[in-house]
C-alpha positions as a printed NumPy array, in Angstrom:
array([[ 129.433, -109.46 ,   46.427],
       [ 129.086, -106.375,   48.636],
       [ 130.093, -108.437,   51.645],
       [ 133.292, -109.518,   49.887],
       [ 134.068, -105.943,   48.87 ],
       [ 133.652, -104.805,   52.457],
       [ 135.74 , -107.72 ,   53.714],
       [ 138.609, -106.894,   51.371],
       [ 138.158, -103.102,   51.365],
       [ 141.649, -102.522,   52.756],
       [ 143.368, -104.662,   50.134],
       [ 141.234, -103.211,   47.315],
       [ 142.098,  -99.67 ,   48.401],
       [ 145.83 , -100.404,   48.48 ],
       [ 145.813, -102.001,   45.022],
       [ 143.685,  -99.155,   43.664],
       [ 146.146,  -96.545,   44.939],
       [ 149.066,  -98.499,   43.474],
       [ 147.339,  -98.817,   40.093],
       [ 146.397,  -95.131,   40.108],
       [ 150.003,  -94.132,   40.718],
       [ 151.159,  -96.298,   37.817],
       [ 148.515,  -94.817,   35.501],
       [ 149.411,  -91.243,   36.378],
       [ 153.099,  -92.037,   35.897],
       [ 152.428,  -93.456,   32.442],
       [ 150.158,  -90.566,   31.418],
       [ 152.001,  -87.5  ,   32.705],
       [ 154.9  ,  -86.261,   30.537],
       [ 158.335,  -85.906,   32.07 ],
       [ 158.447,  -82.479,   33.662],
       [ 161.308,  -79.993,   33.626],
       [ 163.66 ,  -79.675,   35.002],
       [ 164.664,  -82.243,   37.623],
       [ 162.615,  -85.239,   36.535],
       [ 163.258,  -84.771,   32.819],
       [ 166.953,  -84.287,   33.55 ],
       [ 167.347,  -87.632,   35.317],
       [ 165.257,  -89.399,   32.689],
       [ 167.471,  -87.929,   29.962],
       [ 170.672,  -88.913,   31.781],
       [ 169.356,  -92.48 ,   31.929],
       [ 168.376,  -92.344,   28.245],
       [ 171.911,  -91.293,   27.28 ],
       [ 173.343,  -94.121,   29.383],
       [ 171.002,  -96.566,   27.646],
       [ 171.839,  -95.115,   24.224],
       [ 175.625,  -94.991,   24.626],
       [ 176.107,  -98.123,   26.7  ],
       [ 178.361,  -96.165,   29.07 ],
       [ 177.279,  -97.553,   32.444],
       [ 180.132,  -95.966,   34.417],
       [ 179.802,  -92.236,   33.757],
       [ 176.341,  -90.624,   33.832],
       [ 176.148,  -87.88 ,   31.183],
       [ 173.96 ,  -84.803,   31.203],
       [ 174.519,  -84.465,   27.452],
       [ 176.521,  -86.532,   25.003],
       [ 180.15 ,  -86.331,   26.098],
       [ 179.346,  -84.148,   29.136],
       [ 179.736,  -86.042,   32.447],
       [ 177.187,  -85.515,   35.201],
       [ 179.071,  -85.246,   38.475],
       [ 176.268,  -84.201,   40.816],
       [ 174.984,  -87.681,   41.69 ],
       [ 176.174,  -91.313,   41.655],
       [ 174.533,  -93.636,   39.121],
       [ 172.125,  -95.866,   41.097],
       [ 168.893,  -94.224,   39.918],
       [ 170.34 ,  -93.826,   36.418],
       [ 171.222,  -97.513,   36.249],
       [ 167.75 ,  -98.706,   37.173],
       [ 165.996,  -96.309,   34.781],
       [ 168.355,  -97.25 ,   31.94 ],
       [ 167.727, -100.924,   32.691],
       [ 163.99 , -100.237,   32.643],
       [ 164.37 ,  -98.68 ,   29.171],
       [ 165.856, -101.951,   27.981],
       [ 162.706, -103.77 ,   29.079],
       [ 159.922, -101.275,   28.328],
       [ 161.5  ,  -98.95 ,   25.776],
       [ 162.309,  -95.272,   26.249],
       [ 159.172,  -93.616,   27.638],
       [ 157.761,  -91.969,   30.747],
       [ 156.48 ,  -95.191,   32.256],
       [ 159.848,  -96.913,   31.922],
       [ 161.642,  -93.941,   33.468],
       [ 159.337,  -93.853,   36.496],
       [ 158.581,  -97.527,   37.034],
       [ 161.79 ,  -98.283,   38.996],
       [ 160.804,  -95.753,   41.672],
       [ 157.442,  -97.469,   42.023],
       [ 159.145, -100.85 ,   42.387],
       [ 161.572,  -99.49 ,   44.987],
       [ 158.872,  -97.823,   47.088],
       [ 156.582, -100.85 ,   47.05 ],
       [ 159.491, -103.209,   47.729],
       [ 160.479, -101.119,   50.743],
       [ 156.994, -101.495,   52.192],
       [ 157.236, -105.267,   51.855],
       [ 160.825, -105.375,   53.154],
       [ 160.017, -103.375,   56.288],
       [ 156.852, -105.371,   56.952],
       [ 158.688, -108.684,   56.637],
       [ 161.683, -107.491,   58.664],
       [ 159.412, -106.416,   61.522],
       [ 157.233, -109.541,   61.375],
       [ 154.04 , -107.759,   60.373],
       [ 150.984, -109.872,   59.748],
       [ 149.458, -109.746,   56.275],
       [ 146.79 , -107.363,   57.561],
       [ 149.436, -105.117,   59.119],
       [ 151.326, -105.112,   55.82 ],
       [ 148.286, -103.706,   54.027],
       [ 147.676, -101.113,   56.74 ],
       [ 151.306, -100.048,   56.509],
       [ 151.017,  -99.791,   52.718],
       [ 147.838,  -97.723,   52.998],
       [ 149.448,  -95.362,   55.482],
       [ 152.508,  -94.795,   53.275],
       [ 150.421,  -94.441,   50.108],
       [ 148.435,  -91.707,   51.854],
       [ 151.547,  -89.766,   52.864],
       [ 151.849,  -87.24 ,   49.986],
       [ 155.661,  -87.26 ,   49.848],
       [ 155.861,  -91.038,   49.743],
       [ 153.057,  -91.339,   47.198],
       [ 154.724,  -88.779,   44.944],
       [ 157.942,  -90.801,   44.968],
       [ 156.104,  -93.937,   43.918],
       [ 156.126,  -92.478,   40.433],
       [ 158.859,  -89.929,   39.779],
       [ 162.362,  -90.156,   38.353],
       [ 164.434,  -89.333,   41.402],
       [ 167.632,  -90.172,   43.238],
       [ 165.783,  -89.939,   46.546],
       [ 163.976,  -93.257,   46.133],
       [ 167.296,  -95.086,   45.846],
       [ 168.68 ,  -93.166,   48.816],
       [ 165.647,  -94.179,   50.858],
       [ 166.431,  -97.841,   50.187],
       [ 169.923,  -97.393,   51.613],
       [ 168.705,  -95.483,   54.666],
       [ 165.967,  -98.017,   55.393],
       [ 168.361, -100.961,   55.089],
       [ 170.719,  -99.279,   57.562],
       [ 168.066,  -98.387,   60.124],
       [ 166.082, -101.633,   59.975],
       [ 169.232, -103.74 ,   59.702],
       [ 170.756, -102.077,   62.758],
       [ 167.585, -102.509,   64.824],
       [ 167.18 , -106.172,   63.95 ],
       [ 170.866, -106.867,   64.558],
       [ 170.261, -106.044,   68.229],
       [ 167.493, -108.604,   68.672],
       [ 168.539, -111.956,   70.111],
       [ 165.938, -113.927,   68.176],
       [ 167.262, -112.773,   64.814],
       [ 170.247, -113.698,   62.717],
       [ 172.258, -110.768,   64.006],
       [ 175.205, -111.236,   61.662],
       [ 172.976, -111.271,   58.569],
       [ 171.208, -108.084,   59.646],
       [ 174.54 , -106.373,   60.259],
       [ 175.45 , -107.136,   56.655],
       [ 172.08 , -105.683,   55.617],
       [ 173.133, -102.511,   57.431],
       [ 176.382, -102.309,   55.486],
       [ 174.58 , -103.159,   52.267],
       [ 172.456, -100.094,   52.99 ],
       [ 175.634,  -98.028,   53.232],
       [ 176.765,  -99.302,   49.83 ],
       [ 173.38 ,  -98.614,   48.23 ],
       [ 173.222,  -95.144,   49.736],
       [ 176.721,  -94.311,   48.522],
       [ 175.707,  -95.319,   45.007],
       [ 172.426,  -93.429,   45.274],
       [ 173.496,  -90.047,   46.639],
       [ 176.847,  -90.419,   48.312],
       [ 177.955,  -89.83 ,   51.925],
       [ 174.694,  -88.086,   52.801],
       [ 173.429,  -91.604,   53.59 ],
       [ 175.841,  -91.698,   56.548],
       [ 175.025,  -88.154,   57.604],
       [ 171.329,  -89.049,   57.837],
       [ 171.762,  -92.363,   59.68 ],
       [ 174.865,  -92.453,   61.89 ],
       [ 173.89 ,  -89.516,   64.186],
       [ 170.437,  -90.874,   65.136],
       [ 171.94 ,  -94.341,   65.663],
       [ 174.671,  -92.894,   67.866],
       [ 172.278,  -90.712,   69.877],
       [ 169.912,  -93.633,   70.428],
       [ 172.81 ,  -95.864,   71.488],
       [ 173.88 ,  -93.269,   74.064],
       [ 170.403,  -93.177,   75.593],
       [ 170.31 ,  -96.843,   76.572],
       [ 172.798,  -98.743,   78.699],
       [ 174.923, -101.196,   76.777],
       [ 173.833, -100.066,   73.325],
       [ 176.805,  -97.755,   72.816],
       [ 179.159, -100.697,   73.282],
       [ 177.186, -102.601,   70.669],
       [ 177.364,  -99.63 ,   68.329],
       [ 181.164,  -99.546,   68.443],
       [ 182.184, -103.166,   69.026],
       [ 179.667, -105.34 ,   67.232],
       [ 179.059, -103.578,   63.949],
       [ 181.238, -105.886,   61.811],
       [ 183.404, -102.92 ,   60.892],
       [ 186.028, -104.723,   58.812],
       [ 183.829, -107.144,   56.816],
       [ 181.133, -104.479,   56.569],
       [ 183.473, -101.88 ,   55.146],
       [ 184.89 , -104.443,   52.733],
       [ 181.35 , -105.16 ,   51.528],
       [ 180.575, -101.46 ,   51.115],
       [ 183.9  , -100.871,   49.372],
       [ 183.506, -103.695,   46.886],
       [ 179.951, -102.667,   46.   ],
       [ 180.201,  -98.881,   45.932],
       [ 183.708,  -97.465,   46.144],
       [ 184.844,  -99.479,   43.16 ],
       [ 182.52 ,  -97.328,   41.067],
       [ 183.958,  -94.127,   42.579],
       [ 187.43 ,  -95.253,   41.513],
       [ 186.272,  -95.918,   37.958],
       [ 184.39 ,  -92.622,   37.802],
       [ 187.444,  -90.618,   38.864],
       [ 189.692,  -92.551,   36.496],
       [ 187.432,  -91.813,   33.527],
       [ 186.642,  -88.195,   34.424],
       [ 189.35 ,  -86.705,   36.678],
       [ 188.04 ,  -84.051,   39.059],
       [ 184.844,  -85.902,   39.894],
       [ 185.857,  -86.824,   43.463],
       [ 186.713,  -83.226,   44.417],
       [ 183.566,  -81.78 ,   42.881],
       [ 181.238,  -84.414,   44.296],
       [ 182.537,  -84.735,   47.853],
       [ 183.716,  -81.171,   48.499],
       [ 181.429,  -79.192,   46.223],
       [ 178.158,  -81.095,   46.334],
       [ 178.366,  -82.176,   49.987],
       [ 179.9  ,  -79.171,   51.684],
       [ 180.025,  -76.01 ,   49.626],
       [ 176.484,  -76.401,   48.254],
       [ 174.946,  -76.345,   51.722],
       [ 177.355,  -74.273,   53.772],
       [ 178.823,  -71.692,   51.373],
       [ 176.225,  -69.099,   50.503],
       [ 176.401,  -68.151,   46.842],
       [ 178.678,  -71.045,   45.904],
       [ 179.823,  -70.357,   42.345],
       [ 181.083,  -73.834,   41.496],
       [ 177.684,  -75.401,   40.866],
       [ 177.682,  -76.942,   37.401],
       [ 174.044,  -77.918,   37.169],
       [ 171.9  ,  -75.404,   39.012],
       [ 169.811,  -75.994,   42.087],
       [ 166.495,  -75.162,   43.682],
       [ 165.901,  -71.568,   44.673],
       [ 167.053,  -70.486,   48.1  ],
       [ 164.558,  -71.226,   50.852],
       [ 164.156,  -69.509,   54.216],
       [ 166.128,  -71.182,   56.986],
       [ 164.054,  -73.873,   58.668],
       [ 161.833,  -74.378,   55.616],
       [ 162.408,  -78.129,   55.865],
       [ 160.004,  -78.257,   58.828],
       [ 157.203,  -76.671,   56.834],
       [ 157.874,  -79.151,   54.03 ],
       [ 157.642,  -81.983,   56.565],
       [ 154.309,  -80.743,   57.912],
       [ 152.805,  -80.151,   54.46 ],
       [ 154.013,  -83.259,   52.653],
       [ 153.147,  -85.718,   55.406],
       [ 149.606,  -84.492,   56.109],
       [ 147.706,  -85.798,   58.04 ],
       [ 149.884,  -88.458,   59.621],
       [ 152.531,  -86.146,   61.08 ],
       [ 149.73 ,  -84.355,   62.92 ],
       [ 148.336,  -87.723,   64.016],
       [ 151.539,  -88.847,   65.713],
       [ 152.04 ,  -85.419,   67.32 ],
       [ 148.617,  -85.739,   68.935],
       [ 149.387,  -89.294,   70.03 ],
       [ 152.828,  -88.576,   71.467],
       [ 151.426,  -85.715,   73.533],
       [ 148.942,  -88.144,   75.055],
       [ 151.58 ,  -90.858,   75.551],
       [ 154.676,  -88.768,   76.19 ],
       [ 155.723,  -90.985,   79.105],
       [ 156.615,  -93.83 ,   76.696],
       [ 158.829,  -91.663,   74.502],
       [ 162.016,  -92.61 ,   76.359],
       [ 160.785,  -95.782,   78.04 ],
       [ 159.98 ,  -97.5  ,   74.754],
       [ 163.229,  -98.032,   72.832],
       [ 161.42 ,  -98.644,   69.534],
       [ 159.379,  -95.447,   69.763],
       [ 162.485,  -93.43 ,   70.623],
       [ 164.347,  -95.05 ,   67.738],
       [ 161.628,  -94.096,   65.262],
       [ 161.334,  -90.51 ,   66.492],
       [ 165.096,  -90.005,   66.221],
       [ 165.095,  -91.563,   62.756],
       [ 162.231,  -89.37 ,   61.589],
       [ 163.37 ,  -86.066,   63.101],
       [ 167.088,  -86.197,   62.355],
       [ 166.693,  -85.386,   58.642],
       [ 164.785,  -82.114,   59.206],
       [ 167.091,  -81.251,   62.12 ],
       [ 170.126,  -81.643,   59.873],
       [ 168.638,  -79.551,   57.056],
       [ 167.302,  -76.824,   59.362],
       [ 170.255,  -74.532,   58.68 ],
       [ 170.332,  -75.29 ,   54.955],
       [ 168.689,  -72.875,   52.543],
       [ 169.345,  -74.896,   49.375],
       [ 166.709,  -77.594,   49.614],
       [ 163.466,  -78.921,   48.17 ],
       [ 160.567,  -80.853,   49.654],
       [ 161.963,  -84.208,   48.514],
       [ 164.591,  -83.92 ,   51.253],
       [ 161.888,  -84.99 ,   53.718],
       [ 161.491,  -88.438,   52.099],
       [ 163.871,  -90.216,   54.553],
       [ 161.431,  -89.317,   57.339],
       [ 158.463,  -91.083,   55.758],
       [ 159.249,  -94.722,   56.614],
       [ 159.662,  -93.989,   60.356],
       [ 156.575,  -91.781,   60.188],
       [ 154.585,  -94.696,   58.79 ],
       [ 155.967,  -96.998,   61.489],
       [ 155.042,  -94.512,   64.216],
       [ 151.5  ,  -94.375,   62.856],
       [ 151.463,  -98.175,   62.977],
       [ 152.67 ,  -98.079,   66.584],
       [ 149.97 ,  -95.643,   67.684],
       [ 147.312,  -97.298,   65.528],
       [ 144.496,  -98.831,   67.586],
       [ 141.713,  -99.712,   65.148],
       [ 140.151,  -98.369,   61.986],
       [ 137.004,  -97.332,   63.854],
       [ 138.977,  -95.256,   66.357],
       [ 141.148,  -93.671,   63.652],
       [ 138.463,  -93.452,   60.961],
       [ 138.523,  -89.653,   60.755],
       [ 142.282,  -89.673,   60.195],
       [ 142.021,  -92.21 ,   57.37 ],
       [ 139.232,  -90.237,   55.723],
       [ 141.441,  -87.15 ,   55.842],
       [ 144.414,  -89.116,   54.543],
       [ 142.451,  -90.203,   51.465],
       [ 141.913,  -86.597,   50.362],
       [ 145.149,  -86.379,   48.344],
       [ 144.701,  -89.716,   46.491],
       [ 141.059,  -88.847,   45.762],
       [ 142.103,  -85.476,   44.345],
       [ 144.717,  -87.239,   42.199],
       [ 142.04 ,  -89.594,   40.891],
       [ 139.583,  -86.776,   40.156],
       [ 142.31 ,  -84.772,   38.439],
       [ 143.405,  -87.757,   36.369],
       [ 139.85 ,  -88.471,   35.169],
       [ 139.053,  -84.812,   34.603],
       [ 142.156,  -84.06 ,   32.57 ],
       [ 141.582,  -87.085,   30.375],
       [ 137.871,  -86.428,   29.893],
       [ 136.897,  -82.784,   30.231],
       [ 139.984,  -80.586,   30.531],
       [ 142.525,  -81.619,   27.942],
       [ 144.585,  -78.426,   27.851],
       [ 148.212,  -79.396,   28.493],
       [ 149.58 ,  -75.862,   28.6  ],
       [ 149.967,  -76.006,   32.39 ],
       [ 152.474,  -78.854,   32.197],
       [ 156.11 ,  -77.813,   32.51 ],
       [ 157.32 ,  -79.845,   29.545],
       [ 158.062,  -79.418,   25.843],
       [ 156.642,  -82.823,   24.886],
       [ 153.33 ,  -81.582,   23.504],
       [ 154.986,  -78.73 ,   21.634],
       [ 157.407,  -81.097,   19.937],
       [ 154.473,  -83.237,   18.82 ],
       [ 153.619,  -80.356,   16.483],
       [ 156.603,  -81.293,   14.315],
       [ 154.427,  -83.031,   11.729],
       [ 156.498,  -82.382,    8.601],
       [ 158.232,  -85.731,    8.217],
       [ 160.666,  -84.38 ,    5.644],
       [ 161.974,  -81.866,    8.215],
       [ 164.262,  -83.857,   10.506],
       [ 166.522,  -81.213,   12.04 ],
       [ 165.491,  -79.51 ,   15.269],
       [ 167.317,  -76.751,   17.116],
       [ 166.908,  -74.706,   20.267],
       [ 167.586,  -70.997,   20.434],
       [ 170.158,  -70.284,   23.193],
       [ 168.726,  -72.908,   25.564],
       [ 167.357,  -76.447,   25.412],
       [ 165.222,  -78.005,   28.109],
       [ 165.799,  -81.513,   29.401],
       [ 162.358,  -82.552,   28.201],
       [ 163.212,  -81.345,   24.681],
       [ 166.362,  -83.462,   24.808],
       [ 164.434,  -86.516,   25.981],
       [ 161.56 ,  -86.226,   23.514],
       [ 163.866,  -85.655,   20.526],
       [ 166.103,  -88.566,   21.592],
       [ 168.968,  -86.122,   22.056],
       [ 168.763,  -84.771,   18.485],
       [ 167.992,  -81.172,   19.442],
       [ 171.021,  -78.868,   19.187],
       [ 171.561,  -75.437,   20.686],
       [ 172.162,  -72.357,   18.541],
       [ 173.931,  -69.841,   20.769],
       [ 174.449,  -66.848,   18.474],
       [ 172.79 ,  -64.941,   15.664],
       [ 175.792,  -65.742,   13.485],
       [ 175.171,  -69.473,   13.872],
       [ 171.494,  -69.054,   13.039],
       [ 172.332,  -66.946,   10.003],
       [ 174.775,  -69.54 ,    8.68 ],
       [ 172.176,  -72.261,    9.185],
       [ 169.551,  -70.333,    7.225],
       [ 171.982,  -69.731,    4.373],
       [ 172.064,  -73.481,    3.765],
       [ 168.347,  -73.245,    2.884],
       [ 167.485,  -76.561,    4.492],
       [ 164.215,  -76.641,    6.467],
       [ 164.381,  -77.094,   10.245],
       [ 162.408,  -76.616,   13.417],
       [ 163.605,  -74.267,   16.129],
       [ 162.394,  -74.174,   19.717],
       [ 162.764,  -71.029,   21.783],
       [ 161.972,  -70.087,   25.344],
       [ 159.799,  -66.982,   25.472],
       [ 162.43 ,  -65.274,   27.616],
       [ 165.123,  -66.007,   25.   ],
       [ 163.057,  -65.204,   21.917],
       [ 163.496,  -61.482,   22.476],
       [ 167.24 ,  -61.951,   21.896],
       [ 166.695,  -63.237,   18.358],
       [ 167.241,  -60.555,   15.677],
       [ 164.064,  -59.467,   13.888],
       [ 165.567,  -60.322,   10.498],
       [ 165.516,  -63.988,   11.485],
       [ 162.131,  -63.87 ,   13.211],
       [ 160.576,  -62.727,    9.938],
       [ 161.734,  -65.917,    8.221],
       [ 160.196,  -68.256,   10.806],
       [ 156.649,  -69.597,   10.897],
       [ 155.037,  -70.232,   14.27 ],
       [ 153.989,  -73.862,   14.741],
       [ 152.865,  -73.955,   18.361],
       [ 153.276,  -72.467,   21.827],
       [ 153.048,  -73.393,   25.471],
       [ 153.382,  -71.263,   28.587],
       [ 157.187,  -71.133,   28.358],
       [ 158.218,  -71.87 ,   24.776],
       [ 157.445,  -71.394,   21.097],
       [ 158.115,  -73.764,   18.217],
       [ 158.878,  -72.398,   14.756],
       [ 159.652,  -73.895,   11.382],
       [ 162.088,  -72.49 ,    8.856],
       [ 160.995,  -73.63 ,    5.415],
       [ 162.681,  -71.593,    2.65 ]])
């Protein structure tokens, strides 16, 4: 028994980490604001049957992102119902499928496949995205298809034409996931690499199946852009000009419809890369210093370094960013670790260090389900809304502001009351209702109305009241 466990320790560890990520994704509520927002957009798509225009609220189009991640979450709702697990499961499937795709494309052995999976599961950024509602997982699929497809299309022992179509399929997927950023993050490193090696630049320009490839990308992705603009005029201008230029290069851009992460110091992307890829980014830095002579001599190593570093290079001058922007660097990081990997015994200390984050996740998961059951730390209104136990009271409102989690967990029934006049008119009807208020907004409610409300529950950001005349 023990001998078998030791023999299959690698496989057992990989499956354990995968199962743990699924469990945490099913247990943890959808958190405000980004994750709950995308889950709610998918819920509205599922509820309305409008698969062309993502909506941030009923009748309000969401122009910030294309629909790829929304489609797969909405489809997941059809299979598993509307819940946290269903919202997050597609990201898990995408991340795991990418591991298998890359391993198969690069002819990994079964053992190498499991090592590659273990490495990626122990990269914090990658492991996080195995269980969050995010557009970045879909974007990563497009980027990986482009980079792996391009590399394999250059190899004589492969079906070059098929891999070139994989490259263009990656363009289509990326355009449907996040838009032209997929080209910004892939074309420059491909071009730079092609310039470094004799004959590759000619291949880059002459053998990329430009016409059939663009037709493929157009049919798959640009057809949706046409429909989106036709249904909601103004989308193209906002998405391409606003979201892809003004957001990053115009400080204090006032046209943002949906809000964004707080401004970061310039160059913050590099700190995110170092922190969210511990310890493997440090591992490859140590290795490349020792083997710096192969950096240019080995085309594959150079290819991976350019692929990994281009994303942080591009976002160096951007101040509007979050740590998830480093995700495109994680596949090449994992492949570089595989390249420098010698044996488990020689890299044992690195693997022990890499297991720290998953072990902490496991301890936290067990502890919060066994000993520490306070949910006040979670940035969500789910638990507060569970306090609505009066079945005869069906109406729920939000004072001045409603969170995305409150929208999701009330199935879109929560409505915003913007003014004291509206609240007064509602109370005059003498029908009972619940009202949710952010602590920061509660001070704006007139005392005459506060006196008529009964506190039901609180969390660190909000309070839930009932009006029961």
